[in-house]
Structures are given as structure tokens and as C-alpha cells.
C-alpha positions, 0 to 999 in steps of 0.5 A: 506561478510556481509549478506543483511539486512532483508526486513521482520519483523514478529509478531504473533497476536493471531492466525495470523502471520503478516509480514511487507514487506519493498519494499524500501525507498526514501526521500521527498523534501519540494515541497511535503509539499506546505503548510509548509514554508521551514524554518519550515521544516529545523527547524524540520529536524535540531531538529531531527538531520537529513538532509532529510525527509526519508520514507520507503514503506511497505506492510503487509502480514497476514496469518490467518485462512488458508488465505494469505492476502496482504495489499498494495503492494508498489510503484514498480519502481515509486520512483527509484532504492531504491524501488521495492523490494516487490518480494524479501521481499515476497520471504524472507517471503516464499510466492509467488505472486500466493499464495496471495488470498486477496489484500487490498488497504488501498487507491489507491495512487501509493506508495500503489498499483503500485506493484499490476500491472506490467509496462504493466498493468497486475495483479501481483497476479494472484489468488488474489481478490482485495478488495477496499472500495466503497468510495475509488473506487468511487473517483479514478474510476471517471476520471472526479474527478481526472483529474480536481484535481491539479497535480499529482492527474490526473496521480495517477488516471490513475494508480488507474484505471489501477489497478482496471481494472487489477483485473476486475472480481476479484474486491470486493467492501466493505463498510467502516468498512466491512470485508476484510477477516475473522478477518480483517476489513477495518477502515475509516481514513479520511483526506488524500484523499476521502476513505482513510482507514486502517485495523483492525485485530482481531485474537485469543487473539490478 
């Protein structure tokens, strides 16, 4: 019997151990790209010799300076049975949910934060502080902004607010470019939705 495929990939960056955790995969239909003609999408797929727009969902585990940090947490079960494998990936990496001290949401979209809460809205990471940029928080915490937007943003907003509520007194807001944890800072990446960003790691010579 063949062994299951690994859900992790680890690299040392300076003094930090960085592990990609694969939550799962799915395929996107052309309806998710309303500004692009279907014939253009078909031409791009044909040129790449693929039949569908495939994507996967990853989170990043960073162990640095005695801290365990998780950047994003995947879509949980929101994209069907091919997703929701973050717990298995974390087990493969040798880290339990209770060992995560810092959670960082690059942005509060479902495919990045649904895995931070259970279906009933409880925090998955009981000891973690959730770090979000102020601009990201300002947009997604305001129901008036998301409810007035086209679908699916109203549903996304409700999920984002559920995540924020679950971490309540363990929520820390930072400015764009602010410190997430020692050696790890947020990085503004405008253009997706308001507040969208990434992170930058600086550790040792890495």
C-alpha cells in the first residue's frame, strides 16, 4: 500500500523553521472571474494544457524565537471534501492547535480564516492571539460595508465577524507594516479587498 502524500513542506530561513501546511484543493469555475470572457479563460487553460482552474489552500507555520505562529488557517469544510485537512497537516508537522501562540490573518476571506473557528463559531486555537491589521479589521467588522456589497461579500463578512468574535479578548490590531511577532511583520498588498496584506520574515541570515 502506498503512503499518503505529505501535506507539509519545511524550509529553514535563518533561525526560523517555516512549514507550508496544505489544507486542500479545489477548482474554480469561470463565474468567479466575471470580468474575463469565458473564451479567454478557455484559451489560457488550453495554452497550459489543463482542463480547469485548479488551486490549493495553504497556511504557513513559523517556529521562531520560541514562538509558534500560524499565518492563515484554510477554508475548513467550506469548499467540500477535498479541503479541511489543516489538522492533519499540523499533526504531520508535530504541532497541536493548543501550541499555536500567534495567529495572523493576511485577510479575512473564508479560504484564509474559516479554519480558525469550528462550525459552531468556537476558536480552534485556544491559546492563540489573533493578529489583524487595523484596515482589514475596519472593513470586515463593519456589517454596513459588507452587507451592501455584491454577493458573496455579505456572507464573507458574517464569517469574518464570527472569527473576530471568537478571539474577542485575544484580538490584537496592528498598523500595516506592524510587528506580528519578533522577526515577523505585516506587509500591505493592496488590490484584493481593503486591508489585504501578507507578511515578511526576517531571521538570522534569512
